TORTOR-290451 format. One record per residue (C-alpha): residue in one letter; x, y, z. Coordinates in steps of 0.02 Angstrom, whole numbers. Example, Ala and Ser with C-alpha at 12.3 -4.5 7.8 and 13.67 -1.06 7.14 Angstrom:
BEGIN
R res      X      Y      Z
R   a    615   -225    390
R   s    684    -53    357
//
This chain:
BEGIN
R res      X      Y      Z
R   m    263   1170   -797
R   g    189   1190   -624
R   d    276   1127   -469
R   h    126   1037   -397
R   l    126    855   -344
R   p    -17    734   -374
R   e   -159    732   -248
R   l   -199    558   -183
R   s   -355    501    -94
R   i   -318    331    -19
R   g   -443    204     47
R   h   -408    146    225
R   v   -304    268    331
R   v   -277    262    520
R   d   -168    390    612
R   g    -94    448    446
R   n    -45    273    390
R   v   -122    178    246
R   i   -180      9    315
R   a   -185   -152    213
R   e   -188   -338    250
R   v    -79   -470    169
R   g   -177   -523     14
R   g   -281   -364     28
R   v   -295   -210    -81
R   v   -229    -32    -72
R   s   -346     77   -173
R   g   -375    259   -205
R   y   -391    401   -327
R   v   -253    511   -398
R   h   -269    682   -479
R   l   -139    796   -556
R   a   -202    964   -618
R   p   -160   1016   -797
R   d     -5   1121   -832
R   d    -54   1302   -807
R   d     90   1378   -906
R   l     66   1295  -1077
R   q     60   1404  -1232
R   p    -82   1376  -1358
R   g    -48   1216  -1457
R   e     93   1162  -1340
R   e     89    988  -1263
R   s    135    952  -1083
R   r    296    860  -1040
R   v    198    759   -911
R   r    177    583   -982
R   g     82    507   -838
R   i     90    445   -659
R   r    151    277   -598
R   i     79    217   -432
R   e    192     90   -346
R   l    171    -17   -190
R   g    331    -86   -116
R   y    432   -124     38
R   a    610   -101     99
R   t    712   -167    242
R   e    811    -50    352
R   g    937    -72    491
R   r   1079   -198    507
R   g   1120   -330    379
R   d   1082   -336    194
R   l    955   -208    138
R   d    820   -259     19
R   e    691   -162    -82
R   e    552   -226   -192
R   t    405   -155   -288
R   v    265   -284   -278
R   a    130   -196   -381
R   s    113    -45   -494
R   v     -5     39   -615
R   d     25    174   -747
R   l   -101    312   -776
R   p    -73    412   -938
R   s    -91    601   -949
R   t   -197    704  -1066
R   v   -117    826  -1189
R   d   -122    965  -1058
R   g    -34    857   -928
R   a   -184    815   -820
R   v   -197    643   -742
R   s   -348    574   -651
R   g   -397    398   -609
R   h   -433    262   -484
R   f   -300    134   -438
R   q   -304    -33   -349
R   l   -145   -125   -299
R   t   -144   -297   -217
R   v    -28   -343    -75
R   p     34   -519   -121
R   p    -32   -659    -10
R   d    147   -710     35
R   a    206   -532     70
R   p    300   -490    230
R   v    209   -386    361
R   t    268   -217    425
R   y    394   -236    565
R   y    487   -110    674
R   g    625   -189    779
R   h    783   -127    865
R   l    904   -199    736
R   f    793   -224    586
R   g    637   -151    509
R   l    526   -187    360
R   v    428    -37    297
R   w    298    -22    158
R   e    269    129     48
R   l    146    188    -83
R   r    231    301   -212
R   a    156    417   -342
R   i    287    459   -475
R   v    252    593   -604
R   d    340    544   -767
R   i    405    703   -849
R   e    488    694  -1020
R   m    671    752  -1020
R   r    660    813   -838
R   l    680    741   -664
R   d    524    649   -612
R   r    430    713   -458
R   s    360    596   -327
R   a    262    586   -166
R   s    261    439    -46
R   y    145    376     89
R   s    179    254    231
R   v     84     90    223
R   v     61    -31    368
R   v     38   -210    307
R   l    -44   -325    434
R   p    -72   -513    435
R   q   -244   -566    374
R   g   -368   -532    513
R   g   -238   -427    606
R   s   -291   -279    711
R   v   -243    -97    688
R   w   -134    -56    838
//
């Protein structure tokens, strides 16, 4: 099985951050190339990719983490995965915040589900703004 991670093409990106509004959508396209080391007739151990949108608190006090939306994309027999995804930021979701004592950060994760092995993942920073908020 190859060591490659999924390639993601994500909708609205500014300065390397995915941008979304509360109640808005994070969308994109994911592609994972087929296993290049399969023997004839052998099936890939890759079962699919889960795309997750979630947030976590960091800093002082109780830490919290929540996945607010996800979608599963199945693989083909050779382990390839390709597809569009669209995840909605809930209308009552907290916005991104960076403070001295506390922070709330959002993340988009692509998790490759591999049978009987450790899953591989890639993550991308997401900035969630209030509706009608400006970027920087």
